[in-house]
PyMOL Python script that loads the backbone (N, CA, C, O; Angstrom):
from pymol import cmd

cmd.read_pdbstr("""\
ATOM      1  N   MET A   1     -10.114 147.712 148.320  1.00  0.00           N
ATOM      2  CA  MET A   1      -9.378 147.514 149.530  1.00  0.00           C
ATOM      3  C   MET A   1      -8.050 146.851 149.189  1.00  0.00           C
ATOM      4  O   MET A   1      -7.991 145.965 148.336  1.00  0.00           O
ATOM      5  N   SER A   2      -7.028 147.270 149.833  1.00  0.00           N
ATOM      6  CA  SER A   2      -5.737 146.623 149.634  1.00  0.00           C
ATOM      7  C   SER A   2      -5.053 146.444 150.975  1.00  0.00           C
ATOM      8  O   SER A   2      -5.402 147.096 151.958  1.00  0.00           O
ATOM      9  N   THR A   3      -4.087 145.563 151.002  1.00  0.00           N
ATOM     10  CA  THR A   3      -3.320 145.297 152.213  1.00  0.00           C
ATOM     11  C   THR A   3      -1.908 144.964 151.805  1.00  0.00           C
ATOM     12  O   THR A   3      -1.652 144.685 150.634  1.00  0.00           O
ATOM     13  N   THR A   4      -0.989 144.987 152.744  1.00  0.00           N
ATOM     14  CA  THR A   4       0.423 144.765 152.456  1.00  0.00           C
ATOM     15  C   THR A   4       0.835 143.362 152.909  1.00  0.00           C
ATOM     16  O   THR A   4       0.437 142.903 153.979  1.00  0.00           O
ATOM     17  N   VAL A   5       1.626 142.701 152.093  1.00  0.00           N
ATOM     18  CA  VAL A   5       2.145 141.380 152.434  1.00  0.00           C
ATOM     19  C   VAL A   5       3.422 141.573 153.247  1.00  0.00           C
ATOM     20  O   VAL A   5       4.303 142.340 152.859  1.00  0.00           O
ATOM     21  N   THR A   6       3.516 140.868 154.386  1.00  0.00           N
ATOM     22  CA  THR A   6       4.706 140.967 155.225  1.00  0.00           C
ATOM     23  C   THR A   6       5.823 140.091 154.665  1.00  0.00           C
ATOM     24  O   THR A   6       5.616 139.342 153.710  1.00  0.00           O
ATOM     25  N   ALA A   7       6.997 140.191 155.262  1.00  0.00           N
ATOM     26  CA  ALA A   7       8.138 139.371 154.851  1.00  0.00           C
ATOM     27  C   ALA A   7       7.851 137.879 155.024  1.00  0.00           C
ATOM     28  O   ALA A   7       8.445 137.050 154.335  1.00  0.00           O
ATOM     29  N   LYS A   8       6.947 137.535 155.936  1.00  0.00           N
ATOM     30  CA  LYS A   8       6.562 136.137 156.160  1.00  0.00           C
ATOM     31  C   LYS A   8       5.438 135.686 155.243  1.00  0.00           C
ATOM     32  O   LYS A   8       4.985 134.546 155.345  1.00  0.00           O
ATOM     33  N   GLY A   9       4.978 136.553 154.350  1.00  0.00           N
ATOM     34  CA  GLY A   9       3.891 136.204 153.437  1.00  0.00           C
ATOM     35  C   GLY A   9       2.518 136.348 154.054  1.00  0.00           C
ATOM     36  O   GLY A   9       1.543 135.817 153.522  1.00  0.00           O
ATOM     37  N   GLN A  10       2.425 137.053 155.161  1.00  0.00           N
ATOM     38  CA  GLN A  10       1.151 137.215 155.845  1.00  0.00           C
ATOM     39  C   GLN A  10       0.492 138.530 155.457  1.00  0.00           C
ATOM     40  O   GLN A  10       1.162 139.501 155.108  1.00  0.00           O
ATOM     41  N   VAL A  11      -0.834 138.541 155.526  1.00  0.00           N
ATOM     42  CA  VAL A  11      -1.596 139.764 155.280  1.00  0.00           C
ATOM     43  C   VAL A  11      -2.649 139.909 156.366  1.00  0.00           C
ATOM     44  O   VAL A  11      -3.071 138.922 156.968  1.00  0.00           O
ATOM     45  N   THR A  12      -3.068 141.130 156.609  1.00  0.00           N
ATOM     46  CA  THR A  12      -4.181 141.382 157.503  1.00  0.00           C
ATOM     47  C   THR A  12      -5.427 141.492 156.650  1.00  0.00           C
ATOM     48  O   THR A  12      -5.494 142.310 155.732  1.00  0.00           O
ATOM     49  N   ILE A  13      -6.417 140.662 156.958  1.00  0.00           N
ATOM     50  CA  ILE A  13      -7.681 140.743 156.228  1.00  0.00           C
ATOM     51  C   ILE A  13      -8.447 141.920 156.816  1.00  0.00           C
ATOM     52  O   ILE A  13      -8.681 141.959 158.024  1.00  0.00           O
ATOM     53  N   PRO A  14      -8.839 142.876 155.985  1.00  0.00           N
ATOM     54  CA  PRO A  14      -9.556 144.045 156.504  1.00  0.00           C
ATOM     55  C   PRO A  14     -10.802 143.641 157.299  1.00  0.00           C
ATOM     56  O   PRO A  14     -11.475 142.666 156.964  1.00  0.00           O
ATOM     57  N   LYS A  15     -11.096 144.397 158.345  1.00  0.00           N
ATOM     58  CA  LYS A  15     -12.226 144.094 159.232  1.00  0.00           C
ATOM     59  C   LYS A  15     -13.535 143.959 158.467  1.00  0.00           C
ATOM     60  O   LYS A  15     -14.330 143.066 158.760  1.00  0.00           O
ATOM     61  N   ALA A  16     -13.768 144.820 157.503  1.00  0.00           N
ATOM     62  CA  ALA A  16     -15.020 144.737 156.733  1.00  0.00           C
ATOM     63  C   ALA A  16     -15.144 143.392 156.032  1.00  0.00           C
ATOM     64  O   ALA A  16     -16.240 142.839 155.947  1.00  0.00           O
ATOM     65  N   VAL A  17     -14.037 142.861 155.532  1.00  0.00           N
ATOM     66  CA  VAL A  17     -14.052 141.557 154.848  1.00  0.00           C
ATOM     67  C   VAL A  17     -14.240 140.439 155.869  1.00  0.00           C
ATOM     68  O   VAL A  17     -15.014 139.511 155.634  1.00  0.00           O
ATOM     69  N   ARG A  18     -13.536 140.518 157.007  1.00  0.00           N
ATOM     70  CA  ARG A  18     -13.713 139.511 158.068  1.00  0.00           C
ATOM     71  C   ARG A  18     -15.159 139.466 158.529  1.00  0.00           C
ATOM     72  O   ARG A  18     -15.729 138.389 158.710  1.00  0.00           O
ATOM     73  N   ASP A  19     -15.748 140.634 158.716  1.00  0.00           N
ATOM     74  CA  ASP A  19     -17.147 140.690 159.148  1.00  0.00           C
ATOM     75  C   ASP A  19     -18.073 140.081 158.100  1.00  0.00           C
ATOM     76  O   ASP A  19     -18.990 139.331 158.434  1.00  0.00           O
ATOM     77  N   MET A  20     -17.831 140.403 156.845  1.00  0.00           N
ATOM     78  CA  MET A  20     -18.669 139.899 155.761  1.00  0.00           C
ATOM     79  C   MET A  20     -18.577 138.374 155.660  1.00  0.00           C
ATOM     80  O   MET A  20     -19.576 137.705 155.397  1.00  0.00           O
ATOM     81  N   LEU A  21     -17.368 137.824 155.869  1.00  0.00           N
ATOM     82  CA  LEU A  21     -17.175 136.378 155.772  1.00  0.00           C
ATOM     83  C   LEU A  21     -17.485 135.648 157.073  1.00  0.00           C
ATOM     84  O   LEU A  21     -17.574 134.420 157.096  1.00  0.00           O
ATOM     85  N   GLY A  22     -17.649 136.401 158.149  1.00  0.00           N
ATOM     86  CA  GLY A  22     -17.933 135.784 159.438  1.00  0.00           C
ATOM     87  C   GLY A  22     -16.739 135.039 160.002  1.00  0.00           C
ATOM     88  O   GLY A  22     -16.905 134.010 160.657  1.00  0.00           O
ATOM     89  N   ILE A  23     -15.537 135.543 159.756  1.00  0.00           N
ATOM     90  CA  ILE A  23     -14.333 134.885 160.263  1.00  0.00           C
ATOM     91  C   ILE A  23     -13.716 135.715 161.380  1.00  0.00           C
ATOM     92  O   ILE A  23     -13.851 136.938 161.412  1.00  0.00           O
ATOM     93  N   GLY A  24     -13.041 135.034 162.287  1.00  0.00           N
ATOM     94  CA  GLY A  24     -12.387 135.698 163.405  1.00  0.00           C
ATOM     95  C   GLY A  24     -11.109 134.970 163.748  1.00  0.00           C
ATOM     96  O   GLY A  24     -10.662 134.107 162.993  1.00  0.00           O
ATOM     97  N   PRO A  25     -10.509 135.314 164.892  1.00  0.00           N
ATOM     98  CA  PRO A  25      -9.268 134.657 165.300  1.00  0.00           C
ATOM     99  C   PRO A  25      -9.427 133.139 165.336  1.00  0.00           C
ATOM    100  O   PRO A  25     -10.390 132.622 165.903  1.00  0.00           O
ATOM    101  N   GLY A  26      -8.493 132.445 164.739  1.00  0.00           N
ATOM    102  CA  GLY A  26      -8.524 130.986 164.704  1.00  0.00           C
ATOM    103  C   GLY A  26      -9.318 130.404 163.548  1.00  0.00           C
ATOM    104  O   GLY A  26      -9.274 129.196 163.318  1.00  0.00           O
ATOM    105  N   SER A  27     -10.043 131.240 162.819  1.00  0.00           N
ATOM    106  CA  SER A  27     -10.804 130.742 161.663  1.00  0.00           C
ATOM    107  C   SER A  27      -9.847 130.305 160.558  1.00  0.00           C
ATOM    108  O   SER A  27      -8.750 130.845 160.421  1.00  0.00           O
ATOM    109  N   GLN A  28     -10.272 129.335 159.787  1.00  0.00           N
ATOM    110  CA  GLN A  28      -9.497 128.925 158.625  1.00  0.00           C
ATOM    111  C   GLN A  28     -10.202 129.407 157.375  1.00  0.00           C
ATOM    112  O   GLN A  28     -11.430 129.447 157.314  1.00  0.00           O
ATOM    113  N   VAL A  29      -9.409 129.774 156.378  1.00  0.00           N
ATOM    114  CA  VAL A  29      -9.956 130.218 155.103  1.00  0.00           C
ATOM    115  C   VAL A  29      -9.317 129.414 153.984  1.00  0.00           C
ATOM    116  O   VAL A  29      -8.197 128.921 154.116  1.00  0.00           O
ATOM    117  N   ASP A  30     -10.034 129.290 152.894  1.00  0.00           N
ATOM    118  CA  ASP A  30      -9.525 128.644 151.685  1.00  0.00           C
ATOM    119  C   ASP A  30      -9.320 129.705 150.629  1.00  0.00           C
ATOM    120  O   ASP A  30     -10.070 130.679 150.555  1.00  0.00           O
ATOM    121  N   PHE A  31      -8.296 129.510 149.808  1.00  0.00           N
ATOM    122  CA  PHE A  31      -8.060 130.357 148.651  1.00  0.00           C
ATOM    123  C   PHE A  31      -8.397 129.520 147.438  1.00  0.00           C
ATOM    124  O   PHE A  31      -7.826 128.446 147.250  1.00  0.00           O
ATOM    125  N   ARG A  32      -9.301 129.987 146.621  1.00  0.00           N
ATOM    126  CA  ARG A  32      -9.759 129.236 145.446  1.00  0.00           C
ATOM    127  C   ARG A  32      -9.449 129.999 144.170  1.00  0.00           C
ATOM    128  O   ARG A  32      -9.710 131.198 144.072  1.00  0.00           O
ATOM    129  N   ARG A  33      -8.890 129.294 143.192  1.00  0.00           N
ATOM    130  CA  ARG A  33      -8.659 129.893 141.876  1.00  0.00           C
ATOM    131  C   ARG A  33      -9.913 129.667 141.050  1.00  0.00           C
ATOM    132  O   ARG A  33     -10.368 128.536 140.882  1.00  0.00           O
ATOM    133  N   MET A  34     -10.459 130.748 140.543  1.00  0.00           N
ATOM    134  CA  MET A  34     -11.667 130.678 139.742  1.00  0.00           C
ATOM    135  C   MET A  34     -11.290 130.449 138.275  1.00  0.00           C
ATOM    136  O   MET A  34     -10.145 130.687 137.891  1.00  0.00           O
ATOM    137  N   PRO A  35     -12.235 129.991 137.457  1.00  0.00           N
ATOM    138  CA  PRO A  35     -11.935 129.742 136.041  1.00  0.00           C
ATOM    139  C   PRO A  35     -11.384 130.972 135.312  1.00  0.00           C
ATOM    140  O   PRO A  35     -10.613 130.836 134.363  1.00  0.00           O
ATOM    141  N   ASP A  36     -11.776 132.167 135.753  1.00  0.00           N
ATOM    142  CA  ASP A  36     -11.285 133.375 135.087  1.00  0.00           C
ATOM    143  C   ASP A  36      -9.913 133.809 135.597  1.00  0.00           C
ATOM    144  O   ASP A  36      -9.397 134.840 135.167  1.00  0.00           O
ATOM    145  N   GLY A  37      -9.304 133.024 136.524  1.00  0.00           N
ATOM    146  CA  GLY A  37      -7.980 133.329 137.038  1.00  0.00           C
ATOM    147  C   GLY A  37      -7.980 134.102 138.347  1.00  0.00           C
ATOM    148  O   GLY A  37      -6.942 134.194 139.003  1.00  0.00           O
ATOM    149  N   ASN A  38      -9.115 134.658 138.741  1.00  0.00           N
ATOM    150  CA  ASN A  38      -9.186 135.374 140.014  1.00  0.00           C
ATOM    151  C   ASN A  38      -9.057 134.395 141.180  1.00  0.00           C
ATOM    152  O   ASN A  38      -9.390 133.216 141.061  1.00  0.00           O
ATOM    153  N   ILE A  39      -8.573 134.900 142.292  1.00  0.00           N
ATOM    154  CA  ILE A  39      -8.481 134.127 143.517  1.00  0.00           C
ATOM    155  C   ILE A  39      -9.509 134.682 144.488  1.00  0.00           C
ATOM    156  O   ILE A  39      -9.598 135.897 144.668  1.00  0.00           O
ATOM    157  N   VAL A  40     -10.285 133.807 145.116  1.00  0.00           N
ATOM    158  CA  VAL A  40     -11.273 134.241 146.095  1.00  0.00           C
ATOM    159  C   VAL A  40     -10.950 133.595 147.435  1.00  0.00           C
ATOM    160  O   VAL A  40     -10.363 132.514 147.492  1.00  0.00           O
ATOM    161  N   VAL A  41     -11.337 134.264 148.504  1.00  0.00           N
ATOM    162  CA  VAL A  41     -11.152 133.767 149.865  1.00  0.00           C
ATOM    163  C   VAL A  41     -12.519 133.396 150.405  1.00  0.00           C
ATOM    164  O   VAL A  41     -13.458 134.190 150.353  1.00  0.00           O
ATOM    165  N   VAL A  42     -12.622 132.178 150.923  1.00  0.00           N
ATOM    166  CA  VAL A  42     -13.883 131.719 151.504  1.00  0.00           C
ATOM    167  C   VAL A  42     -13.589 131.061 152.843  1.00  0.00           C
ATOM    168  O   VAL A  42     -12.521 130.476 153.018  1.00  0.00           O
ATOM    169  N   PRO A  43     -14.521 131.147 153.796  1.00  0.00           N
ATOM    170  CA  PRO A  43     -14.319 130.427 155.055  1.00  0.00           C
ATOM    171  C   PRO A  43     -14.188 128.937 154.765  1.00  0.00           C
ATOM    172  O   PRO A  43     -14.978 128.387 153.997  1.00  0.00           O
ATOM    173  N   ALA A  44     -13.207 128.280 155.364  1.00  0.00           N
ATOM    174  CA  ALA A  44     -12.939 126.869 155.063  1.00  0.00           C
ATOM    175  C   ALA A  44     -14.126 125.984 155.382  1.00  0.00           C
ATOM    176  O   ALA A  44     -14.413 125.059 154.623  1.00  0.00           O
ATOM    177  N   ASP A  45     -14.829 126.234 156.480  1.00  0.00           N
ATOM    178  CA  ASP A  45     -15.938 125.358 156.839  1.00  0.00           C
ATOM    179  C   ASP A  45     -17.191 125.618 156.033  1.00  0.00           C
ATOM    180  O   ASP A  45     -18.093 124.779 156.010  1.00  0.00           O
ATOM    181  N   ALA A  46     -17.270 126.766 155.367  1.00  0.00           N
ATOM    182  CA  ALA A  46     -18.459 127.086 154.575  1.00  0.00           C
ATOM    183  C   ALA A  46     -18.466 126.357 153.241  1.00  0.00           C
ATOM    184  O   ALA A  46     -19.530 126.136 152.663  1.00  0.00           O
ATOM    185  N   GLN A  47     -17.305 125.985 152.753  1.00  0.00           N
ATOM    186  CA  GLN A  47     -17.212 125.362 151.439  1.00  0.00           C
ATOM    187  C   GLN A  47     -16.513 124.019 151.508  1.00  0.00           C
ATOM    188  O   GLN A  47     -15.707 123.688 150.639  1.00  0.00           O
ATOM    189  N   LYS A  48     -16.820 123.246 152.539  1.00  0.00           N
ATOM    190  CA  LYS A  48     -16.175 121.953 152.672  1.00  0.00           C
ATOM    191  C   LYS A  48     -16.433 121.121 151.435  1.00  0.00           C
ATOM    192  O   LYS A  48     -17.552 121.045 150.926  1.00  0.00           O
ATOM    193  N   GLN A  49     -15.369 120.503 150.971  1.00  0.00           N
ATOM    194  CA  GLN A  49     -15.502 119.622 149.820  1.00  0.00           C
ATOM    195  C   GLN A  49     -16.017 118.281 150.302  1.00  0.00           C
ATOM    196  O   GLN A  49     -15.362 117.612 151.101  1.00  0.00           O
ATOM    197  N   THR A  50     -17.160 117.890 149.834  1.00  0.00           N
ATOM    198  CA  THR A  50     -17.689 116.583 150.183  1.00  0.00           C
ATOM    199  C   THR A  50     -17.899 115.794 148.910  1.00  0.00           C
ATOM    200  O   THR A  50     -18.102 116.353 147.833  1.00  0.00           O
ATOM    201  N   SER A  51     -17.848 114.522 149.054  1.00  0.00           N
ATOM    202  CA  SER A  51     -18.067 113.653 147.914  1.00  0.00           C
ATOM    203  C   SER A  51     -19.478 113.853 147.383  1.00  0.00           C
ATOM    204  O   SER A  51     -20.413 114.076 148.151  1.00  0.00           O
ATOM    205  N   ARG A  52     -19.623 113.774 146.089  1.00  0.00           N
ATOM    206  CA  ARG A  52     -20.961 113.911 145.510  1.00  0.00           C
ATOM    207  C   ARG A  52     -21.858 112.748 145.914  1.00  0.00           C
ATOM    208  O   ARG A  52     -23.073 112.796 145.720  1.00  0.00           O
ATOM    209  N   PHE A  53     -21.255 111.699 146.479  1.00  0.00           N
ATOM    210  CA  PHE A  53     -22.017 110.536 146.908  1.00  0.00           C
ATOM    211  C   PHE A  53     -22.408 110.596 148.378  1.00  0.00           C
ATOM    212  O   PHE A  53     -23.193 109.767 148.840  1.00  0.00           O
ATOM    213  N   THR A  54     -21.870 111.570 149.126  1.00  0.00           N
ATOM    214  CA  THR A  54     -22.132 111.664 150.556  1.00  0.00           C
ATOM    215  C   THR A  54     -23.617 111.740 150.854  1.00  0.00           C
ATOM    216  O   THR A  54     -24.088 111.124 151.810  1.00  0.00           O
ATOM    217  N   LYS A  55     -24.368 112.492 150.043  1.00  0.00           N
ATOM    218  CA  LYS A  55     -25.793 112.648 150.324  1.00  0.00           C
ATOM    219  C   LYS A  55     -26.566 111.343 150.184  1.00  0.00           C
ATOM    220  O   LYS A  55     -27.686 111.232 150.682  1.00  0.00           O
ATOM    221  N   PHE A  56     -25.981 110.354 149.512  1.00  0.00           N
ATOM    222  CA  PHE A  56     -26.655 109.074 149.334  1.00  0.00           C
ATOM    223  C   PHE A  56     -26.260 108.049 150.395  1.00  0.00           C
ATOM    224  O   PHE A  56     -26.801 106.943 150.416  1.00  0.00           O
ATOM    225  N   ARG A  57     -25.322 108.405 151.277  1.00  0.00           N
ATOM    226  CA  ARG A  57     -24.854 107.473 152.298  1.00  0.00           C
ATOM    227  C   ARG A  57     -26.033 107.007 153.142  1.00  0.00           C
ATOM    228  O   ARG A  57     -26.806 107.817 153.653  1.00  0.00           O
ATOM    229  N   GLY A  58     -26.157 105.698 153.280  1.00  0.00           N
ATOM    230  CA  GLY A  58     -27.213 105.125 154.097  1.00  0.00           C
ATOM    231  C   GLY A  58     -28.536 104.928 153.380  1.00  0.00           C
ATOM    232  O   GLY A  58     -29.497 104.475 154.002  1.00  0.00           O
ATOM    233  N   HIS A  59     -28.623 105.250 152.099  1.00  0.00           N
ATOM    234  CA  HIS A  59     -29.883 105.133 151.370  1.00  0.00           C
ATOM    235  C   HIS A  59     -30.075 103.791 150.684  1.00  0.00           C
ATOM    236  O   HIS A  59     -31.152 103.520 150.154  1.00  0.00           O
ATOM    237  N   ALA A  60     -29.062 102.955 150.684  1.00  0.00           N
ATOM    238  CA  ALA A  60     -29.196 101.664 149.999  1.00  0.00           C
ATOM    239  C   ALA A  60     -29.984 100.671 150.824  1.00  0.00           C
ATOM    240  O   ALA A  60     -30.460  99.667 150.296  1.00  0.00           O
ATOM    241  N   GLY A  61     -30.125 100.932 152.089  1.00  0.00           N
ATOM    242  CA  GLY A  61     -30.874 100.026 152.951  1.00  0.00           C
ATOM    243  C   GLY A  61     -29.952  99.299 153.902  1.00  0.00           C
ATOM    244  O   GLY A  61     -28.967  98.684 153.493  1.00  0.00           O
ATOM    245  N   LYS A  62     -30.286  99.379 155.168  1.00  0.00           N
ATOM    246  CA  LYS A  62     -29.463  98.697 156.170  1.00  0.00           C
ATOM    247  C   LYS A  62     -29.532  97.196 155.972  1.00  0.00           C
ATOM    248  O   LYS A  62     -30.570  96.646 155.601  1.00  0.00           O
ATOM    249  N   GLY A  63     -28.428  96.554 156.221  1.00  0.00           N
ATOM    250  CA  GLY A  63     -28.394  95.099 156.162  1.00  0.00           C
ATOM    251  C   GLY A  63     -28.184  94.527 154.779  1.00  0.00           C
ATOM    252  O   GLY A  63     -28.136  93.307 154.620  1.00  0.00           O
ATOM    253  N   MET A  64     -28.057  95.382 153.770  1.00  0.00           N
ATOM    254  CA  MET A  64     -27.838  94.861 152.423  1.00  0.00           C
ATOM    255  C   MET A  64     -26.388  94.429 152.270  1.00  0.00           C
ATOM    256  O   MET A  64     -25.480  95.067 152.804  1.00  0.00           O
ATOM    257  N   THR A  65     -26.179  93.354 151.546  1.00  0.00           N
ATOM    258  CA  THR A  65     -24.822  92.894 151.277  1.00  0.00           C
ATOM    259  C   THR A  65     -24.242  93.734 150.138  1.00  0.00           C
ATOM    260  O   THR A  65     -24.961  94.441 149.431  1.00  0.00           O
ATOM    261  N   THR A  66     -22.945  93.637 149.987  1.00  0.00           N
ATOM    262  CA  THR A  66     -22.279  94.341 148.889  1.00  0.00           C
ATOM    263  C   THR A  66     -22.838  93.881 147.546  1.00  0.00           C
ATOM    264  O   THR A  66     -23.067  94.697 146.654  1.00  0.00           O
ATOM    265  N   ASP A  67     -23.056  92.584 147.403  1.00  0.00           N
ATOM    266  CA  ASP A  67     -23.602  92.055 146.148  1.00  0.00           C
ATOM    267  C   ASP A  67     -24.997  92.624 145.869  1.00  0.00           C
ATOM    268  O   ASP A  67     -25.313  92.954 144.727  1.00  0.00           O
ATOM    269  N   GLU A  68     -25.822  92.739 146.897  1.00  0.00           N
ATOM    270  CA  GLU A  68     -27.168  93.299 146.727  1.00  0.00           C
ATOM    271  C   GLU A  68     -27.097  94.776 146.319  1.00  0.00           C
ATOM    272  O   GLU A  68     -27.850  95.228 145.456  1.00  0.00           O
ATOM    273  N   ILE A  69     -26.199  95.504 146.941  1.00  0.00           N
ATOM    274  CA  ILE A  69     -26.036  96.926 146.592  1.00  0.00           C
ATOM    275  C   ILE A  69     -25.540  97.070 145.158  1.00  0.00           C
ATOM    276  O   ILE A  69     -26.020  97.922 144.409  1.00  0.00           O
ATOM    277  N   MET A  70     -24.575  96.230 144.780  1.00  0.00           N
ATOM    278  CA  MET A  70     -24.047  96.306 143.411  1.00  0.00           C
ATOM    279  C   MET A  70     -25.133  95.947 142.397  1.00  0.00           C
ATOM    280  O   MET A  70     -25.215  96.568 141.337  1.00  0.00           O
ATOM    281  N   ALA A  71     -25.950  94.973 142.702  1.00  0.00           N
ATOM    282  CA  ALA A  71     -27.050  94.608 141.809  1.00  0.00           C
ATOM    283  C   ALA A  71     -28.033  95.781 141.687  1.00  0.00           C
ATOM    284  O   ALA A  71     -28.546  96.061 140.603  1.00  0.00           O
ATOM    285  N   LEU A  72     -28.280  96.447 142.789  1.00  0.00           N
ATOM    286  CA  LEU A  72     -29.191  97.597 142.786  1.00  0.00           C
ATOM    287  C   LEU A  72     -28.630  98.712 141.913  1.00  0.00           C
ATOM    288  O   LEU A  72     -29.369  99.319 141.139  1.00  0.00           O
ATOM    289  N   THR A  73     -27.331  98.992 142.027  1.00  0.00           N
ATOM    290  CA  THR A  73     -26.750 100.081 141.231  1.00  0.00           C
ATOM    291  C   THR A  73     -26.649  99.727 139.762  1.00  0.00           C
ATOM    292  O   THR A  73     -26.693 100.614 138.908  1.00  0.00           O
ATOM    293  N   ARG A  74     -26.513  98.445 139.451  1.00  0.00           N
ATOM    294  CA  ARG A  74     -26.445  98.024 138.047  1.00  0.00           C
ATOM    295  C   ARG A  74     -27.817  97.885 137.405  1.00  0.00           C
ATOM    296  O   ARG A  74     -27.945  97.842 136.182  1.00  0.00           O
ATOM    297  N   GLY A  75     -28.836  97.816 138.250  1.00  0.00           N
ATOM    298  CA  GLY A  75     -30.173  97.638 137.714  1.00  0.00           C
ATOM    299  C   GLY A  75     -30.494  96.189 137.429  1.00  0.00           C
ATOM    300  O   GLY A  75     -31.422  95.890 136.678  1.00  0.00           O
ATOM    301  N   ASP A  76     -29.714  95.264 138.036  1.00  0.00           N
ATOM    302  CA  ASP A  76     -29.976  93.837 137.835  1.00  0.00           C
ATOM    303  C   ASP A  76     -31.317  93.468 138.458  1.00  0.00           C
ATOM    304  O   ASP A  76     -31.719  94.023 139.480  1.00  0.00           O
ATOM    305  N   ASP A  77     -31.984  92.542 137.835  1.00  0.00           N
ATOM    306  CA  ASP A  77     -33.283  92.080 138.386  1.00  0.00           C
ATOM    307  C   ASP A  77     -33.094  90.943 139.328  1.00  0.00           C
ATOM    308  O   ASP A  77     -34.067  90.431 139.881  1.00  0.00           O
TER     309      ASP A  77
END
""", "prot")
cmd.dss("prot")
cmd.show_as("cartoon", "prot")
cmd.util.cbc("prot")
cmd.orient("prot")
């Protein structure tokens, strides 16, 4: 599939690709450079970048002080 770039740098994403990605009017997409140099288009909300620590948020225990949390992460007794 190919498409033409306009003078404004815009392209029309073919309907088959929009359908496959589940994107429509107002959707945001990300362009990602892959290690092999290819560029891929992904729906922006499908690949949100989150901190690798996000999944641990709230697991240290409510009410713990910063010092207690730091001791826990260091393995202090």
